[in-house]
C-alpha positions, -999 to 999 in steps of 0.1 A, spaced: 199 -78 13 199 -41 15 165 -28 27 165 6 41 135 26 54 133 63 60 105 82 79 100 117 63 100 148 84 77 176 78 63 188 55 60 153 39 53 135 73 14 141 72 12 125 37 40 100 35 42 68 58 81 61 48 102 58 18 121 25 12 147 12 -11 154 -25 -16 186 -40 -35 189 -79 -38 173 -110 -53 158 -131 -27 158 -170 -30 122 -172 -39 111 -161 -75 75 -148 -65 59 -126 -40 25 -116 -34 16 -80 -23 -12 -81 1 -36 -49 6 -26 -22 30 -52 3 24 -30 29 9 -10 35 -23 26 33 -33 49 51 -60 76 27 -71 106 32 -92 127 3 -106 163 12 -109 173 -21 -123 154 -20 -155 129 5 -169 100 -19 -167 76 -34 -143 56 -66 -147 25 -72 -126 9 -105 -123 -25 -114 -114 -41 -131 -83 -26 -165 -93 8 -150 -98 10 -164 -133 10 -153 -169 -3 -132 -184 12 -101 -169 7 -65 -173 37 -46 -184 45 -10 -172 74 16 -173 101 16 -147 82 43 -126 46 35 -115 20 42 -88 4 12 -73 -32 21 -63 -50 10 -34 -59 -29 -39 -87 -48 -25 -70 -80 -31 -34 -93 -36 -13 -91 -68 19 -108 -78 55 -96 -88 85 -116 -100 114 -108 -76 141 -112 -103 127 -82 -120 127 -60 -88 164 -63 -82 169 -26 -71 137 -6 -62 128 27 -44 97 37 -33 71 61 -15 46 45 9 17 69 14 -4 73 44 -39 64 39 -56 95 23 -20 112 19 -14 103 -18 -38 133 -35 -15 161 -27 14 145 -42 2 126 -70 -24 152 -82 -51 128 -90 -78 114 -65 -66 80 -53 -102 65 -61 -93 70 -97 -65 45 -92 -80 18 -72 -71 -17 -80 -50 -3 -107 -11 3 -118 -6 35 -137 26 47 -151 38 76 -134 44 94 -164 8 93 -169 3 115 -138 33 136 -138 43 138 -176 81 141 -185 91 147 -149 86 113 -139 110 98 -166 136 127 -156 132 117 -119 139 81 -126 169 90 -146 183 112 -116 176 82 -91 194 58 -113 225 81 -116 226 88 -79 257 74 -59 238 55 -33 207 53 -11 211 85 8 213 106 -24 182 88 -37 162 94 -6 172 129 -10 164 134 -45 129 116 -40 120 138 -11 129 170 -28 106 158 -57 76 152 -34 83 184 -16 82 205 -46 48 190 -54 33 202 -20 33 237 -34 6 230 -58 -31 236 -48 -52 207 -35 -82 202 -13 -90 175 12 -124 170 29 -122 174 67 -143 142 72 -115 117 58 -90 122 86 -116 117 113 -130 87 97 -96 70 94 -92 71 130 -127 61 137 -124 31 114 -95 17 135 -118 11 162 -135 -24 167 -173 -23 162 -176 12 148 -200 11 119 -200 32 86 -233 47 95 -220 59 127 -190 75 113 -210 92 86 -232 107 112 -202 118 132 -186 136 103 -221 152 93 -225 134 60 -252 113 46 -241 76 43 -239 78 4 -219 110 4 -195 97 32 -186 66 11 -182 88 -22 -158 113 -2 -138 86 16 -134 64 -16 -121 93 -36 -95 102 -11 -83 69 2 -88 47 -29 -114 22 -15 -146 23 4 -149 27 41 -159 -8 47 -133 -24 26 -106 -1 43 -118 -13 77 -117 -51 67 -81 -44 52 -70 -30 85 -87 -57 106 -70 -83 84 -36 -67 90 -42 -66 127 -51 -100 128 -21 -110 109 4 -87 131 -12 -104 162 -9 -141 151 29 -136 142 37 -127 178 31 -163 191 41 -196 178 6 -213 177 -17 -187 176 -55 -195 190 -74 -183 159 -106 -180 177 -89 -156 203 -72 -137 173 -106 -133 158 -123 -120 187 -94 -96 197 -96 -80 162 -135 -78 160 -143 -104 137 -180 -119 142 -164 -154 143 -134 -174 132 -150 -182 97 -150 -146 90 -113 -142 97 -105 -172 73 -124 -155 46 -107 -123 50 -72 -139 50 -82 -159 17 -95 -127 1 -65 -105 9 -36 -128 7 -48 -161 -11 -38 -181 19 -56 -197 49 -45 -180 82 -22 -210 90 -8 -212 56 0 -174 56 21 -179 88 40 -208 72 52 -185 43 89 -175 48 93 -141 64 130 -136 60 140 -111 33 105 -99 27 95 -64 25 63 -49 44 30 -59 28 49 -88 8 44 -126 10 70 -150 -4 54 -176 -26 
């Protein structure tokens, strides 16, 4: 398996968490992609098509071109690994996609959209250049240059969002408290946050809490789920189980039993 990850330097680093490329067909046929609280731009170098499966990872599927944007999802969706034999992608930071995509992430929530619908013919030209490139390093360079060229275009970010993103990472901080801290009404804060991040602050906090619990549980052979729930700020263990089912389709124990080898970040072998 070839799985390379690059952390970008400025001026992309405030907006992009990483760029990654993947080349191989793993032994499992399907994967679920669980929520991460952010967006991805994904380009299929193997064939000019993506097929996205629903929550049950079964037909019918939705068909897209070979360059798409995956919005911030509040649940999981499925892919067929045989259709993703060679892929390159941009994983945005929470709230970081707006300057580069040119559209508020809130408009892409729980959706996949052809990149050409956002960037016009430049999307197809970019894919063609990436397919023709000699290797991963050239592809990373081409993709970074395209992203940097788009930062020169005007955009406006609300100053409350970076503050809110930091505060939402703390256990026990309520949405109402954060709205007061950033000087917005409760309703206006939710509108601003959802537009720039792609999901409401409450859902974002739930996704991040689930991710922390999943990461913490993977560190030990037999996790004590009540301790994990308490450490991550869940009211009780039943709330933790509810979130694991909502975001991955598995119970906590079932999710940990899924094979982790040859799986990308945010992906679960099915």
